[in-house]
NUNU-308966 format. One line per field, with one value per atom (N, C-alpha, C, CB): residue number from 1; residue in one letter; atom name; x, y negated, z negated. Coordinates in steps of 0.001 Angstrom, whole numbers, plus 500000, padded with zeros to 6 digits. Glycine has a CB too. Layout:
nr	(NUM_...)
rest	(a_...)
atom	(CA_...)
x	(X_...)
y	(Y_...)
z	(Z_...)
END
This chain:
nr	(1_1_1_1_2_2_2_2_3_3_3_3_4_4_4_4_5_5_5_5_6_6_6_6_7_7_7_7_8_8_8_8_9_9_9_9_10_10_10_10_11_11_11_11_12_12_12_12_13_13_13_13_14_14_14_14_15_15_15_15_16_16_16_16_17_17_17_17_18_18_18_18_19_19_19_19_20_20_20_20_21_21_21_21_22_22_22_22_23_23_23_23_24_24_24_24_25_25_25_25_26_26_26_26_27_27_27_27_28_28_28_28_29_29_29_29_30_30_30_30_31_31_31_31_32_32_32_32_33_33_33_33_34_34_34_34_35_35_35_35_36_36_36_36_37_37_37_37_38_38_38_38_39_39_39_39_40_40_40_40_41_41_41_41_42_42_42_42_43_43_43_43_44_44_44_44_45_45_45_45_46_46_46_46_47_47_47_47_48_48_48_48_49_49_49_49_50_50_50_50_51_51_51_51_52_52_52_52_53_53_53_53_54_54_54_54_55_55_55_55_56_56_56_56_57_57_57_57_58_58_58_58_59_59_59_59_60_60_60_60_61_61_61_61_62_62_62_62_63_63_63_63_64_64_64_64_65_65_65_65_66_66_66_66_67_67_67_67_68_68_68_68_69_69_69_69_70_70_70_70_71_71_71_71_72_72_72_72_73_73_73_73_74_74_74_74_75_75_75_75_76_76_76_76_77_77_77_77_78_78_78_78_79_79_79_79_80_80_80_80_81_81_81_81_82_82_82_82_83_83_83_83_84_84_84_84_85_85_85_85_86_86_86_86_87_87_87_87_88_88_88_88_89_89_89_89_90_90_90_90_91_91_91_91_92_92_92_92_93_93_93_93_94_94_94_94_95_95_95_95_96_96_96_96_97_97_97_97_98_98_98_98_99_99_99_99_100_100_100_100_101_101_101_101_102_102_102_102_103_103_103_103_104_104_104_104_105_105_105_105_106_106_106_106_107_107_107_107_108_108_108_108)
rest	(x_x_x_x_x_x_x_x_x_x_x_x_x_x_x_x_x_x_x_x_x_x_x_x_x_x_x_x_x_x_x_x_x_x_x_x_x_x_x_x_x_x_x_x_x_x_x_x_x_x_x_x_x_x_x_x_x_x_x_x_x_x_x_x_x_x_x_x_x_x_x_x_x_x_x_x_x_x_x_x_x_x_x_x_x_x_x_x_x_x_x_x_x_x_x_x_x_x_x_x_x_x_x_x_x_x_x_x_x_x_x_x_x_x_x_x_x_x_x_x_x_x_x_x_x_x_x_x_x_x_x_x_x_x_x_x_x_x_x_x_x_x_x_x_x_x_x_x_x_x_x_x_x_x_x_x_x_x_x_x_x_x_x_x_x_x_x_x_x_x_x_x_x_x_x_x_x_x_x_x_x_x_x_x_x_x_x_x_x_x_x_x_x_x_x_x_x_x_x_x_x_x_x_x_x_x_x_x_x_x_x_x_x_x_x_x_x_x_x_x_x_x_x_x_x_x_x_x_x_x_x_x_x_x_x_x_x_x_x_x_x_x_x_x_x_x_x_x_x_x_x_x_x_x_x_x_x_x_x_x_x_x_x_x_x_x_x_x_x_x_x_x_x_x_x_x_x_x_x_x_x_x_x_x_x_x_x_x_x_x_x_x_x_x_x_x_x_x_x_x_x_x_x_x_x_x_x_x_x_x_x_x_x_x_x_x_x_x_x_x_x_x_x_x_x_x_x_x_x_x_x_x_x_x_x_x_x_x_x_x_x_x_x_x_x_x_x_x_x_x_x_x_x_x_x_x_x_x_x_x_x_x_x_x_x_x_x_x_x_x_x_x_x_x_x_x_x_x_x_x_x_x_x_x_x_x_x_x_x_x_x_x_x_x_x_x_x_x_x_x_x_x_x_x_x_x_x_x_x_x_x_x_x_x_x_x_x_x_x_x_x_x_x_x_x_x_x_x_x_x_x_x)
atom	(N_CA_C_CB_N_CA_C_CB_N_CA_C_CB_N_CA_C_CB_N_CA_C_CB_N_CA_C_CB_N_CA_C_CB_N_CA_C_CB_N_CA_C_CB_N_CA_C_CB_N_CA_C_CB_N_CA_C_CB_N_CA_C_CB_N_CA_C_CB_N_CA_C_CB_N_CA_C_CB_N_CA_C_CB_N_CA_C_CB_N_CA_C_CB_N_CA_C_CB_N_CA_C_CB_N_CA_C_CB_N_CA_C_CB_N_CA_C_CB_N_CA_C_CB_N_CA_C_CB_N_CA_C_CB_N_CA_C_CB_N_CA_C_CB_N_CA_C_CB_N_CA_C_CB_N_CA_C_CB_N_CA_C_CB_N_CA_C_CB_N_CA_C_CB_N_CA_C_CB_N_CA_C_CB_N_CA_C_CB_N_CA_C_CB_N_CA_C_CB_N_CA_C_CB_N_CA_C_CB_N_CA_C_CB_N_CA_C_CB_N_CA_C_CB_N_CA_C_CB_N_CA_C_CB_N_CA_C_CB_N_CA_C_CB_N_CA_C_CB_N_CA_C_CB_N_CA_C_CB_N_CA_C_CB_N_CA_C_CB_N_CA_C_CB_N_CA_C_CB_N_CA_C_CB_N_CA_C_CB_N_CA_C_CB_N_CA_C_CB_N_CA_C_CB_N_CA_C_CB_N_CA_C_CB_N_CA_C_CB_N_CA_C_CB_N_CA_C_CB_N_CA_C_CB_N_CA_C_CB_N_CA_C_CB_N_CA_C_CB_N_CA_C_CB_N_CA_C_CB_N_CA_C_CB_N_CA_C_CB_N_CA_C_CB_N_CA_C_CB_N_CA_C_CB_N_CA_C_CB_N_CA_C_CB_N_CA_C_CB_N_CA_C_CB_N_CA_C_CB_N_CA_C_CB_N_CA_C_CB_N_CA_C_CB_N_CA_C_CB_N_CA_C_CB_N_CA_C_CB_N_CA_C_CB_N_CA_C_CB_N_CA_C_CB_N_CA_C_CB_N_CA_C_CB_N_CA_C_CB_N_CA_C_CB_N_CA_C_CB_N_CA_C_CB_N_CA_C_CB_N_CA_C_CB_N_CA_C_CB_N_CA_C_CB_N_CA_C_CB_N_CA_C_CB_N_CA_C_CB_N_CA_C_CB_N_CA_C_CB_N_CA_C_CB_N_CA_C_CB)
x	(650340_652203_652646_652453_652160_652110_653391_650444_652461_653340_654809_652147_654426_655717_656960_655049_656351_657350_657954_656845_657247_657510_658513_656566_658167_658937_660152_658325_660471_661319_662673_660472_661794_662181_662911_661608_662375_663536_664266_663211_663747_665591_666166_665983_666248_667053_667505_666327_666774_667390_668508_666576_668202_669084_669875_669034_670267_671592_672914_671785_672249_672603_672907_671043_672223_672276_673835_670962_673965_674533_676421_673510_676247_677793_678183_677581_677228_677597_678354_676432_679582_680758_680677_681297_681115_680451_682118_679203_682336_683057_683946_682853_684835_685239_685848_685660_685604_685945_686452_684686_687237_687580_688189_688905_687824_688364_687561_689760_687842_687469_687659_688267_686454_686273_687106_685037_687632_688693_688734_690137_687988_687434_688453_685932_689726_690897_689602_691983_688955_688460_688192_686342_688391_687842_689033_687069_689805_691444_692238_692915_692090_692446_691995_692582_691322_689798_691098_686815_691646_692076_693230_693285_693778_694687_695031_693946_696153_697246_696428_698720_695888_695119_693525_694919_692916_692158_691756_692567_690675_690122_689943_688797_690172_689326_688572_689206_687596_686173_686183_685459_686378_686643_686862_688240_687778_688474_687747_689848_686915_685656_684332_684224_684552_683499_683659_683142_685118_684688_685226_685509_685633_686236_686208_687175_684973_684842_685738_684483_685496_686225_687775_685573_688749_690128_689421_691310_690146_690073_690922_690170_691573_693304_693214_695634_693094_693591_695111_692085_695371_696522_696802_698154_696676_696468_697300_696585_699601_700378_700451_701155_699703_700334_698537_701885_697796_696701_696182_695563_696874_697565_697813_699248_697302_697989_696313_699564_696074_694635_695013_693625_694815_695524_694004_696850_694316_692513_693162_691635_692305_693298_691725_694626_691642_691563_691596_690922_690841_691893_690608_693738_690785_689398_689938_688385_689794_689427_688270_689012_688819_687062_687807_686365_685981_685961_686539_685601_685656_685726_687244_685408_687734_688919_690252_689029_689745_690429_692245_690287_691993_692819_692157_692613_693811_693661_694541_694746_694159_695240_694647_696383_695508_695916_695539_697544_695146_695494_694865_694950_696134_696190_696515_696543_695921_695735_696288_694473_697934_697757_697895_697869_697070_696667_697415_694505_698241_698981_698356_702024_697704_697120_698367_695505_698109_699292_698002_700122_698110_696900_696656_696697_695790_694570_693552_694619_694200_693705_693259_693188_694145_694440_695623_695178_695229_696139_696993_695473_698370_699983_700621_701547_700014_700783_699861_701867_700294_698968_700013_697997_700189_700527_699688_701001_699758_698857_699977_698267_699615_700007_699085_700581_699486_698282_697625_697174_697881_696729_697333_695883_697045_697415_698088_696156_700204_699823_699179_699716_698240_697151_695934_696230_696128_694439_694775_693889_696721_697247_697110_698859_697259_697878_695943_699622)
y	(139014_139654_139903_141478_140462_140358_139128_139952_137823_136817_136898_134348_137255_136784_138187_136917_139248_140413_139847_141554_139383_138545_137618_137904_136949_135504_135531_134204_136861_137277_138132_138119_139206_139358_138757_139607_137941_137022_136213_136242_135591_134503_135389_133624_136800_137750_138072_138988_138486_138492_137855_138266_136704_135720_134963_135443_135077_135452_136521_134886_137790_139566_139069_141074_138186_138649_138097_138408_136667_135594_136486_134013_137257_138232_139158_139445_139022_140525_139671_141378_140685_140660_140078_141769_139319_139042_138921_137365_139419_139143_137233_140117_137162_136450_135596_136782_135092_134541_133114_134568_132494_130802_130821_130028_129554_129018_129659_129093_129479_130104_131192_129749_131993_132966_133487_133015_134345_134559_135536_134314_136154_137150_137454_137428_138531_138839_138709_140679_139626_139546_137868_140758_137247_135226_135399_133478_135567_134552_136035_134163_136507_136515_136154_137274_135214_134869_132743_134639_133235_131564_132043_131191_130657_131104_129537_132203_129316_128310_127338_129244_126044_125613_124772_126988_126416_126191_124359_127026_124349_123042_122981_122776_121947_121969_122058_121805_121637_121548_123395_120463_123811_125313_126518_125235_125795_126663_126474_126407_124873_124307_126111_122059_125779_126779_127745_127052_128835_130196_130123_131498_129424_129442_128709_129293_127105_125898_125720_125924_123802_123565_123755_122334_123488_123454_123383_122245_124478_123719_123154_124571_122772_121627_120967_122779_119750_118775_117799_117736_117876_117645_115954_119090_114880_113456_112763_112630_113237_112791_113415_112765_114538_115045_116033_115966_114454_115403_116228_114509_116555_117492_118897_116788_119165_120343_120487_120523_121949_122167_123650_123000_123718_124859_125855_124409_126734_127497_128217_128790_128432_129499_130417_128397_132283_132148_133165_131577_133075_134158_134504_133692_136265_137563_138103_138428_138622_139141_140405_138027_141395_142386_143460_143400_143307_144621_145338_145187_145705_147614_147539_148609_147441_147746_147317_147707_146256_145730_144817_146768_144802_143857_142608_144502_141866_140169_140317_139029_139372_138324_137818_139020_137170_135630_135069_135549_135322_134886_133579_135923_132731_131958_131798_131639_131011_130268_129131_130118_128716_127138_126425_126510_126230_125340_124038_124563_124292_122369_121980_122463_121162_120747_119765_120127_119249_118412_116960_118760_115283_114669_114994_113448_115987_116041_116794_116066_117094_118206_119166_118103_120136_121355_122203_120850_123352_124687_124397_126951_123843_124115_125250_121898_126243_126863_127498_125903_128604_129545_129889_131083_129974_130634_131569_129796_132697_133681_134356_134797_134710_135050_135646_134115_136965_137797_139237_137003_139003_139608_141184_138596_142112_143187_143061_144447_143629_144066_143979_144521_145714_145818_144832_147494_144041_142944_142192_141923_141731_140454_141053_139877_141865_142100_142665_144119)
z	(488889_488495_489869_487423_490859_492202_492492_492694_492238_493432_491806_494088_491416_490351_490865_488072_490750_491483_492224_492238_493727_494914_495096_495142_493825_494184_493711_493609_492522_491869_492988_490798_493600_494493_495456_494680_496790_497083_496239_497863_495523_494861_494858_493172_495054_494332_495783_493237_496237_497731_498848_498208_498584_498833_498807_498923_497395_497638_497621_497249_497643_498016_499454_497868_500445_501354_502131_501888_501406_501637_500925_500678_500603_500231_501426_498760_502484_503726_504124_505064_504709_505266_506410_505364_507191_508515_509285_508535_510825_511012_511473_511528_511294_511584_513187_510831_513721_515073_514906_516053_514684_514956_516432_513707_517512_518238_519467_518035_520324_521934_521678_523292_522764_522941_524239_522867_523664_525251_525574_525380_527758_527424_528418_527388_528460_529607_530678_529536_531093_533114_532992_533856_532045_532728_532825_531716_531985_532295_533481_529946_533798_535252_536107_535689_535993_537186_537500_535543_536615_536042_537837_533504_538331_539390_539786_540698_539865_540355_541527_541098_541675_542584_541870_543510_540841_540226_539959_539265_539773_539490_538024_540238_537256_536135_535397_535931_536074_536165_536208_537725_536695_537374_536131_538438_535374_534235_533326_533788_533369_532038_531935_533099_533183_533353_532957_534350_533260_533059_531360_534273_531292_529968_528449_530295_529061_527865_527972_526485_526856_527094_525258_527928_526306_525403_524336_525539_522944_520976_520859_519523_521939_521126_522602_520590_522820_523693_522867_524054_524025_522978_523708_523084_522541_523076_524161_522017_523834_523965_525224_523056_525946_526765_527608_525879_528103_528361_530027_527848_530205_531453_530716_532130_529085_528844_528407_527735_528235_527993_526254_530087_525433_525035_524536_523657_524456_524404_523235_526050_521893_520979_520333_519300_520292_519425_518593_519427_516855_516475_515479_515775_515450_514918_514608_515629_512774_511886_512474_510984_512108_512248_511182_514434_510201_509600_509317_509862_510637_510765_510343_512757_511367_511273_510522_512158_510589_509888_510144_509159_511603_512983_512930_514761_512623_512523_514197_510703_514846_516078_517017_516951_516902_517473_519010_517437_519804_521282_521455_522452_523056_523072_524180_522341_525356_526498_526265_526909_527727_528389_529001_528233_529436_531578_531760_532003_532169_532386_534468_532252_534045_535202_535420_535104_537357_537766_537373_539840_537859_537848_538836_537624_539611_540034_539823_540893_538226_537929_538409_537490_538844_539627_538468_541394_538613_537215_538445_536574_537167_538328_536917_538784_536108_535321_534103_534914_533963_533175_532256_534063_530795_529759_528741_529214_528478_528046_526828_529456_525631_524590_523506_524267_523528_522757_523031_522861_524704_525067_525628_526239_526064_525582_527404_524773_528021_528899_529658_528805_529719_531374_531519_531537_530579_530456_531298_528976_531432_532036_533419_531549_533975_535528_536747_535283)
END
């Protein structure tokens, strides 16, 4: 009888565990404290060491790397998108950095 109860309990617990709400996070994780460390003249290797590989590599423009972060927080209901676009020259050094979706105080 104990075995049947244990098996029934496990069979009931598995579907319930799948119903838990999880934080939805897609794309790169863009931490403002790492983004501000990227400067013009940095190498592609240094940038990818700091923030990882880009979520979008432009095949038609290989000197452009786009990082995108989508985040839905179930606790606050907040949903936002942040992005960083980095343009490299032919020597794979940063020539331009464009950010979007970051708070003003975190960019300085």
